[in-house]
Structures are given as structure tokens and as C-alpha cells.
C-alpha positions, 0 to 999 in steps of 0.5 A, a space after each residue: 500500500 503506497 503512502 502517497 496521496 491519490 491524484 488524478 494522474 493515476 485515476 481510473 474509470 470503473 464501469 460497474 453493473 450494480 444490483 438495484 438494492 439499497 446499500 450497494 453503492 455504499 458498499 462500493 464506496 467503502 471498499 474504495 475508501 478502505 483501499 485508499 482510493 478517492 472517488 470523483 464523479 459518478 455517472 449513471 449510464 443505464 438503469 433497469 428495474 433490476 440493475 444499474 450501470 455506473 461509471 466511477 472515476 477513482 483517483 489512485 496514488 500509483 498504477 499498482 494502487 489502482 490495481 489494488 482498488 480494482 481488485 477490492 471492488 471486484 471482490 464485492 458480491 453481486 458487483 460486475 466489473 464491466 471495464 477499467 480505463 486509465 483516464 490519463 491514457 484515454 486523454 492522450 489517445 490520438 494526441 492532445 492537439 490539432 491544427 484548425 483553419 482560422 478561415 473557412 473555405 466555402 467558395 472558389 473565391 475563398 480558395 483563390 485568395 487563401 491559396 493560388 493565385 492570390 497567395 502569390 501577391 502576399 508572398 511577393 509583399 513579404 519578399 519585398 519587405 521581410 518584416 511583413 511576415 509578422 503581419 501576413 502569416 502565423 509567425 507573430 503568434 507561433 512558438 516552436 517547442 523543441 526537445 531532443 528527449 534527453 531529460 524528459 520530466 524526471 524520467 531521464 533520457 527517453 528520446 524524441 518519441 517518448 518526449 512528444 506527449 510532454 511537448 503536446 501538453 506544453 502546446 496546450 498550455 500555450 494555447 489555453 493560457 496565452 492564446 499562442 499557437 505552439 507546435 512540438 518539434 522532437 528532434 531525433 538527435 542529441 548532438 549539440 551542433 545538429 540541434 542548433 542547426 535544426 532550430 535555425 533551419 525551422 526558425 522562419 516559421 516561428 516567432 519564438 523558440 521554447 527549448 524543453 527537456 534538454 539535458 545539462 550541460 548541453 542545454 546551456 550551449 544550445 540556448 546561448 548559441 541560438 540566442 546569438 544566431 537567431 533574431 527571435 526569442 529563445 527560452 529554455 523553460 526548464 531553466 528560466 521558467 522554473 527560476 522565475 516562479 521559484 523567485 516569485 514564491 521566494 519573494 512572498 515567503 520572505 515577506 511572510 517571515 520578514 527576512 531580506 533576501 540579501 541576509 539569508 543563506 540559501 541551499 539549492 540541491 540539484 545543479 542541473 539546468 534548473 538549479 543553475 538558472 535559479 541560482 543565477 536569478 537569485 543573485 540578480 535579485 540580490 541573494 548573496 549567500 547561495 550554497 549549491 549541492 549535487 549528488 556528491 555534496 556541497 559544490 566546493 572550490 576544493 573539488 576538481 570535478 566541476 563543470 563551468 556552470 558549477 564552478 560559477 557557484 563554488 564556495 569554500 565550504 565542504 561537506 554533505 547536504 546535511 551539513 549545508 542545510 544546518 543554519 540555512 534559511 532556505 532550501 530549494 530542491 530541484 533534485 531527487 525524492 526523499 533526499 531531505 530528512 526531518 532531522 535536516 530540516 530541524 537543523 535549519 534556521 528559525 522560520 525556515 523556508 522549504 521548496 521541495 520541487 522534485 516531481 512527482 515525489 518531493 525531496 521531503 513530504 510536506 506533512 513530515 515537517 509542516 510544523 517545523 517550517 514557516 513555509 513549504 512549497 512543492 511542484 505538485 498540485 495536491 499540496 498548497 504553494 505549487 511552484 509551476 512553470 505555467 505561471 511564467 512561460 505563457 506570459 513571457 512568450 505572450 509579452 515577448 511576441 507582442 512587442 517583437 522582442 529580439 531576445 529574452 533577458 534576465 531583466 525580463 525574468 526578474 520583472 516577471 517574478 515581481 509581477 507574479 509575486 505581486 498578484 498575492 496581496 498582503 491580505 491574502 498572503 499566508 503560509 499556504 498561499 505564497 503564489 497565485 493559482 495557475 488558473 488565475 486569469 491575471 497571471 499571463 496579462 501581468 507577466 506579459 506586461 512586465 516582459 514588454 516593459 522590460 523589453 522597451 526599457 532595454 531597447 530590444 522591442 521592435 514594435 
């Protein structure tokens, strides 16, 4: 039996034939509850005098847990299990996105304008003035979501085919939250130079490029080179989206405990793309004492195994993560499940702040230390204070594309973080509400406005 919380990512639909007798539905609910499941909607599909057929949506905590629930229901006398469907797999079946035409083709004249011969005049206009591509095509509202599948979620190097469901989901988020048309580009190469060239070759179609799930340290060079060689915004969400939302949450957590960012000591566990980007943005925001740890402990100047990005944050201190967190004010985890223990948390400074963002299992389960810290946040939606990139990247791209920014800068990240944090008013701010909901309709507008203002102040907005 798992000790994780049931959630919709492991939900199943049970279609049951149930005798029309008093207490039968209650018996089913009891069996599910005793198995640790959580019942969602119940739909009546068909009913006769003798039986009813119902669909029950049930959340589980894992695939194995879902099977335990199914077996418990099957064991109830006179209940017939007609089918079981994994709701997450059903949602993905056939893909999650599609391309639709904005303009109906109902006549020969429609066709003549949308395609040949009328389209030729538009092509000529763009050839004569290339900036017209932003006005006369999809480019001004379109983002390429590019991956090589080398670092898919927390699952590792799964390759381009297995990365596609994530990129489809990203495209959905762009559309739903920011009205941007995004398309998955899953490249069948993990060669740095080939990735750079592939993105450069497809860039004419897109107003911006969102790099996704590309492993460190390769992702750093790819982003840097593309920013130098393209005239459209390039944004690695695993780095900068994570950093923006983390900083926004930290701004508000520090307001709550009344500690200045320049005075605190921050421990970041995980020195990959996200960890490095968070550390860089925290420095930009005024943090002065940052200790970064990887699987070998504190990133120390005494170590000889550090890459260029890790060297940037090397400190004189040496030791393990347990030693690093002693007396620390803030722990930020972008690493692995269970690496932070309750004893380590208790050794931190008064009014400690914990951001345990490993997904789906955080560095420490919040319920283990909720009484020992001032604030705790995770990357999960079933706990308070979810630090989720969707608070950042739709608005960042919406703002950058609307002002036709040539690039996306650290100043834009900082202003985006301030904009997100400001959406939680002083009267709303509490230990379980340091960050707005991903469904807060104000977020994209606020972030886009902050990005545009920063672009204009830096002189990189072209409209």
C-alpha cells in the first residue's frame, strides 16, 4: 500500500453493473475508501428495474494502487466489473492537439485568395519587405517547442518519441493560457551542433523558440548559441521558467517571515539546468549567500570535478547536504525524492523556508515537517504553494511576441517574478498561499506586461 496521496494522474474509470438494492453503492464506496482510493464523479449510464450501470472515476496514488482498488471492488458480491480505463491514457489517445483553419473555405473565391493565385501577391509583399511576415502569416503568434528527449520530466533520457506527449501538453498550455499557437518539434538527435542547426533551419516559421527537456550541460550551449544566431526569442523553460516562479514564491515567503533576501543563506540541491538558472536569478535579485549541492555534496572550490556552470557557484565550504542545510534559511530542491530528512530540516534556521520541487515525489513530504517550517512549497498540485512553470512561460512568450522582442533577458525574468509575486496581496498572503493559482486569469496579462516593459526599457522591442 503506497503512502502517497491519490491524484488524478493515476485515476481510473470503473464501469460497474450494480444490483438495484439499497446499500450497494455504499458498499462500493467503502471498499474504495478502505483501499485508499478517492472517488470523483459518478455517472449513471443505464438503469433497469433490476440493475444499474455506473461509471466511477477513482483517483489512485500509483498504477499498482489502482490495481489494488480494482481488485477490492471486484471482490464485492453481486458487483460486475464491466471495464477499467486509465483516464490519463484515454486523454492522450490520438494526441492532445490539432491544427484548425482560422478561415473557412466555402467558395472558389475563398480558395483563390487563401491559396493560388492570390497567395502569390502576399508572398511577393513579404519578399519585398521581410518584416511583413509578422503581419501576413502565423509567425507573430507561433512558438516552436523543441526537445531532443534527453531529460524528459524526471524520467531521464527517453528520446524524441517518448518526449512528444510532454511537448503536446506544453502546446496546450500555450494555447489555453496565452492564446499562442505552439507546435512540438522532437528532434531525433542529441548532438549539440545538429540541434542548433535544426532550430535555425525551422526558425522562419516561428516567432519564438521554447527549448524543453534538454539535458545539462548541453542545454546551456544550445540556448546561448541560438540566442546569438537567431533574431527571435529563445527560452529554455526548464531553466528560466522554473527560476522565475521559484523567485516569485521566494519573494512572498520572505515577506511572510520578514527576512531580506540579501541576509539569508540559501541551499539549492540539484545543479542541473534548473538549479543553475535559479541560482543565477537569485543573485540578480540580490541573494548573496547561495550554497549549491549535487549528488556528491556541497559544490566546493576544493573539488576538481566541476563543470563551468558549477564552478560559477563554488564556495569554500565542504561537506554533505546535511551539513549545508544546518543554519540555512532556505532550501530549494530541484533534485531527487526523499533526499531531505526531518532531522535536516530541524537543523535549519528559525522560520525556515522549504521548496521541495522534485516531481512527482518531493525531496521531503510536506506533512513530515509542516510544523517545523514557516513555509513549504512543492511542484505538485495536491499540496498548497505549487511552484509551476505555467505561471511564467505563457506570459513571457505572450509579452515577448507582442512587442517583437529580439531576445529574452534576465531583466525580463526578474520583472516577471515581481509581477507574479505581486498578484498575492498582503491580505491574502499566508503560509499556504505564497503564489497565485495557475488558473488565475491575471497571471499571463501581468507577466506579459512586465516582459514588454522590460523589453522597451532595454531597447530590444521592435514594435
